[in-house]
N, C-alpha and C positions, 0 to 999 in steps of 0.2 A: 343290227337295229333292235331297239327294245320292243318286246312284245306288248308291254303296258307302259305308256308314257303319259304322265299327267302334268300339265303346265297350268299354273294359276297365277293370276295377277293380283296385286294388292294383298289382302288378308285371306284370300280363299285358300282351300286345301288342294294341293296338287293331286294326291291320290288318297282316297278314303275307302276303307273296307270295314264293314260292320257285320256282326253276326250275333244272333241271340244265344246260340249254344255252341257253335263251332269256332273256327279260326277266322278272324277278321281279314287278315292279310297273310298269305303263305308264300314265301319265296324260297326257291331251291335251285342250287347250281352244283353240278358235278365237279367242275374245274375252276370256275371263277367265283366272284363274290355273289352271294345269294341276294343281298339287298344293299343298294347304295343310295344314301339320302344325303343331300347337301342343302345347306341354307346359309345365306350371307348375313342374316340378321336374326331370324327367329330360330325355333327348334327345328332340326332336320327331321326328327321322327317324334311323334306324339302318340302314345298308346295308353289306353285306359281299360281297366277290367273291373267289373262290379262283382264277379264271382270269386271262387277260391283259386282260379288258375292265374298264372302270371300274366301281366299286361303284355310283356314281350318275352318270348322264349326263343333262344338261338342255340343251335347245335352245330358243332364242327368236329370232324374226326381227325383232321390233320393240323389246321391252322387255328388261329384265335377265333372263338365264337363271335365276339364283338370287337371291332376295331373302330374307335371313334376319335376324331380330331377336331379341335376347335381353335380358331385363330383369335377369337375375341376373348372377352372377360368371362363369358358364361361357360359352365362345365360342358365337356364333350358328351358326357352321359349324366343325366339327372333323373332320378326315380323317386317317387313318393308313394308310400303305402302306410295307412294308419295302423292297421292291426298286424301286418306282416313286415318282412324285410324290404327295405327300399331296393337293394340290389342283392340278388342271390347268385353266387358264382360257384360252379362245381367243376372239378377237373379230376380225371383219373391219374394223370401223369405230370401235369404242369400246374401252374398257379390257377386257383379258382378265380381270383380277380387280380388283374395286373394294372397298376397305374403308374404312369411316368410323366414327369413334368420337369421343365428346365428351371423355372423360377417360382412355381407355386407348389401346392400339395400334389403328390402323386395320386393318393386316394384320400378323399375326405368323406368321413361318415359322421352323421349327426343323429342323435336320438335323445328324446326327452325322458324316456323311461327304461331303455335297455342299452345294449352295446351299440356304440357308434358304428363300428365296423365288425362284422362277423364273417369269417372265412373258414371254409372246411375243405381240406384236401386229403384224399385217401392215401396217397404216397408222396405227394409234393407238398408245397407250402399252402396253407389255408389262405393266408393273405400275404402279399409281398408288395412293398412300396419302394420305389427308387427315386431319388432326387439328387440333382447336382449341388444345389445350394440350400434347399429347404428341407423340411421334414420328409422322410421317406414314407412314414405312415403317421397320421395325426388322428387321434380319436378324442372326441369331446362329448361330454354328457352333463346335463344339468342335475340329474338325480341318481345316476348309476355310474358304473365304471366307464371311463373314457376308452380304455383298451383292456380287454380281459383275455388271458390265455389259459387254457386248460390242457392237461394231458393225462392219459391213463397209464402211461409208461413210467415205471419206477426209476428208469435210468435217464429220463429226459425231463426237461423243465417245462412248466406251463408257459412261461415267457422267458426267452433267452435273448440276451443282448450281447452282441459281439462287435468289437472294435479292432480293425486291422492296423490302426495308427499306433506307433510305438508308445505314446503316452495318452492314448484316447480312452474314452469311457464306454464300457459295454452297456450299462444301463444307468440312466440319469433320471432322478425323480426330483421335481421341484414343487414347492408349495408356496403360493403367493399369499395365502392367508396368514394372519398374525399368529395362529396356533395350529396350522395345518401340519400334516405329516408328509414329508417328501417321498419316502419309501416305507411301506408297511408290509410285513410278512406275517401271516396268520396260518395256524394249522391246528387241527383238533388232536391229532396223534403224532404228527411228524415235527420237523424242525420249522420254526417260523421263518427265519432267514439264515441261509448258509452261505458263507463266502470261502472260497478256496483259491489258492494261487501257488504255482510251482516256484516262482522266483521272487515273489513280492508278498505284501500283506494280504491276508485273506479278506479282512474287513477293516476299513479305515473310516473313522468318524471324526468330524471336526466341527467346532463352533467358535464364534467370536464373542459370545456372551460369557462373561466371567463367572456368572452364577449358574451356568448350565454345563452339561457334560457333552463331550464329543461323542461318546458312546454310553448308552444307559441301558441297563437290563432290569426289568421289573418282574416280580412274581409274587403272588399272594401266598402261596404255600411251598413253592419250589425255590430253587436257587436263582438269584437275580442274574448273576454272571458266572459261567463256568469256563475255565481255561484248562485245556489238556494238551500235553505234549509227551511224546515217548522219550526223546533224548534231549529236550531243552526245557526252557522255562514255561510253566503252564500259564501264568499271568505275569506280565512285565509292565510295571508302571514307572515312567520316568517324568521328571519335571525339573526345570531349571531353577525356579525360585520358590516352589511350594512342595508339598508332599508328593512323592512318587506314587505311593499307594496309601489311601486313607479309608478306613472302615468305620462306619458310624452305625450304632444300633441303640434304640431307645431302651430296650429291656434285656438285651443279651450281649454277646461278645462282639466288639467292634471289628476285630480282625482275628480269625481263627485259622491256624495252620496245623495240618495233620500229615504225618508221614509214617509209613509202616517200617521203614528201614533207615531213614535219615532225618535231618532237621525239619521240624514243622514250620518254623518261621526263621528266615535269615535276613538280616538287615545289613547292608553295606553303606559306608559313607567314606568319601576320600578325606573330608576335612571336618565333618561334624558327627552327629549321632547316627549310629547304624540303626538302632531301634529305639523309639521314644514312646513311652506309655504314660498317659496322663489321665487322672480322674478329675473330670470337670463336673460342675453343677449343671442343672437342667438348661440354663441359658448359655452354657459353654463360655461364659465370660469370666468365671471364677472357678477355682479348684473346689471339688466336691469331696465327700467323705469316702469315696471308693478307693480301690487299689489300682495304682497306675499300671503295674505289670504283675501278672501271676504266672509262675512257672510250675508245672506239675509233671511228675514222672512216676512210673510204677517202681522201677528198680534203678533207673538212671538218674542223672542230675536234673533237679527241678529247674534251676537257673545256672547257666555256665557263662562265665566272663573270661575273655582272653585278650591280652594286649601285648604287642611286641616290645614296646618301650614305655608305655604309659600305665596308668592304673587299670587293672583288669575289672574291678567292680568299685564304683564310687557311690557312696550313700551320703546324703545330706538331709538335714531336717531343720525346720525353723521352730520346732516345738520347744517349749521351755521345760518339758518334763519327759518327753518320749525320746528313746534312743534313735540314732541314725541307722543302726543295724541291730536286729534282734533275732536270735536263734532260739528255737523252742523244740525240745524233744517231747513228742506227744505220749509215747509209751512210758509209763512209770518204771517198767522193768528194764528199760534200755540201758546199756552201758556206753552208748555212743555219746559224743560231745555235741552240744548245741552249736558251738563255734569251734572250728579247728583250723590251725595254720601249720603248714609244713614247708620245709626247705630241703633241697637236694642233699642227701647224705648228712643231714643234720647241720650243714653249714649255712651261715647267714642267720637272719632273724625271722623266726616264725611268727612273732607278734611284736608290734611296736606301739607304745602308747605315749602320747604327749599330754601330760596332765595327770590328774589323780585317778586312782583305780580303787573301786570299792568292791569288796568280796563279802557276801553275807554267809557263805559256807566256809569250808576249810580249803586249803591249797595243798595239793599233793605234788611232790617232786620225785621223779624216778631216779635221779642222780643223788649223790651222797652228801657232799659237804657244802658249807657256806664259805665262799672265797671273796677276796677283795683284790683289786688290781693295785699294784705298787710299782714304782720305778726302782730299777736295780742298778747297782754300780758295776756288776760283772757283765762281760760281753755275752755270755751264754750260761743259762741255768737249766739243768735237767729237771724234769718233774720228779718229785720225791725228795728233793734236796731240802735240808733243814736250813732256814733262813733266819738271820738276826738283823736288828736295826743298825744301820750305818748312819753317817752324818747326813744332814739335809733331808731327812725323812726317806732316804733310800734304803734298800735292802742289799745284803750280800750273804753268801754262804757262810755258815758257822765254821769256826776254826779252833775253838777252845771248849774245855769242859765246863759245865755248870755256868753257862753264859746267861745272865739275867736279861740280856737284850734279845732273847729268843722271841721270834714273832710268829712262826708257824712253818708250814711245809709247802713247797711249790706243788700246786695241784696238777692233776692230770696223769699221774703215773698209773700203770696197770689198767684195770677195767673200771676205775672210779673217776667220775667227772663231777665238777661242781654243779650243785643243784641251784645255787643262788650266787650271783656275782654282784658285789658292791663296787661302787666307784668305777664302773666300766667306762672306758673312753669310747664315745659313739663314732669316732673317726674310722677311716678305712682300715687302719691297722689293728682294730680290735678283732678278737677271735683267735685264729690259729697263728697269726703272724705278729704276736705281741713283741717278740724280741727285736723286730725291725725298728721299733720305737722305744726300746729299752724298758719294757714293762713285763711283769709276770702276774699270774693269778696265784695268790697265797691262800691256802686253806687255813681258816681261823677256827672253825668249829665243824665237827662231824668226822666221818671216816675218810681216810686218805692213805694211799700207799706211801711209805716213808723209808728212806735209806737208814739202816741201822748197822751197828757193829757190836758184836757180842764179846766185848772185853770181859764181861761177866755174863753168864748165861741169862738170856731173856726169857721170862715166863709170861703166860697170859695174865694181864692185869698189872704187870710191873709198870711203875712210873718211869718215863723216859725224859732225858735231858740232852743237852748238846754234848758232843764228845770232841776229843782232839782231832779225830779224823774229819777232814773238811766235809761239811754238808751232811754228816751222819749223826744219828742220835744213839744214845747208849742207855743202859739201865741205871737208875739212880741208886747209888750205893751209899753215898754220904748224904743223908736226908737233911742235915743241917745246911750243907752247901746247896742242896737242891731246892730250898725254899726260894720261890720267885723265879726259878729257872726250869720248872717242869713244863714239858711240851705236851704230854698227853699220856695215854695208857696203851700198852701193847695188846692187840687182839689175837696175835698168833705168837708162838714161841720161836726163838732162834737160839739153839744151844751154843753155837760157836760160829766164828767167821763173820762175814758181812753179807748183806743182801737187802731185799725189799720185803717188808711185812706191812699188813694193814694195821693202822693205829687209830685210836679215837683222840682227835685233837681236843685238848682241854687245857688251856694255858693257866698255870698257877704260879 
């Protein structure tokens, strides 16, 4: 039987306790519930305090300090306090405030100027809310944070959101305003927002607005976005129909790549341009006067182009006076070339021009003679062979002395190669495989190794002509017969026998 029982009809109070300085109502039980209050329509317990002490203070060493249930639409526990907290819950080992609901909010905290819900736990959770179908914890505020979490631990988060669902969301931030921020992270000295994942993306941002970014980084003095990786790509940008990565700057470099041991910027494309650089005007609708791409290096290549089957570097210009490619050597003491072309082992074409070529300085050739390509009647002609004119503008090796049809010497013998080639066939057989199409290169002017026979001893400076030995030259002995049949002059002597000597081709 109850020691104190109060029954009231109508709107009267069942039990009322008042005190000026002490406790209005004090209930204590060693094993049962200290205070049970029930109401079918109104509030079960109403407590008011005008001082600094709480209106209701409940303590329990084992079970919950307050257990309240409401069947109707009103809250099980409702507390109002203008300067202080509406509800203050403290716990040494469990939840400070525990709210559970099947269809509504587990804990609802509302504040006009401070935190809607504030919970503090020394070793357990400060605030814990559970709900089967609604929000576990809902915090709302008109002028301050709806929910605020803080921590002094460097290894833990002020607010941590965890989702056990395979594709669930740990923390969700939504902004209903036209320009509000769904999730914002700020820090004076630490990281504003950090995202980490073991098996997936650390941070994912998306937007449906074509003029805005899924992820945007801003900084007045520091870096807008920094991407770092130990073994993979620091920043990866992909797009199906637009630029994978685009850098825009009003007064500096749009995209800057830097590497201490590898490539600063790498661009890949399966079917289009790997790296595209454009110099645009201020409105970005027309090309400007700047440089599209600048490549700089201390000792390496400023710009390197490589292609497996296409053009490695392609330059085009619409100017009426400026060149498509311009090479400049800045140091006047330099011996390097402004433009240089190379081919493996000297085979192939190091430079190819379609159209006119203008040279304001002189042209230097490291090789020796001026040659021209001719068709030959013979199956095979060795370099150094003396050639004469045959029928149909073809050539053949010489076979008689003092032949006025002498044309020159087959070029390429010894260590002398033609410096200039006239009448070259641009087909695939030009070069070292001329015999496959019945052509040779004939030295017309300059130094060339020549087959000679010393029927009479040959001295330096002697005039040479054709001889009866096929493809060989000999010394001019009969100058009357030699008129019109002179091949050139000997540059080395040959006292007797036959062999190769360098000569100066000068047809006379």
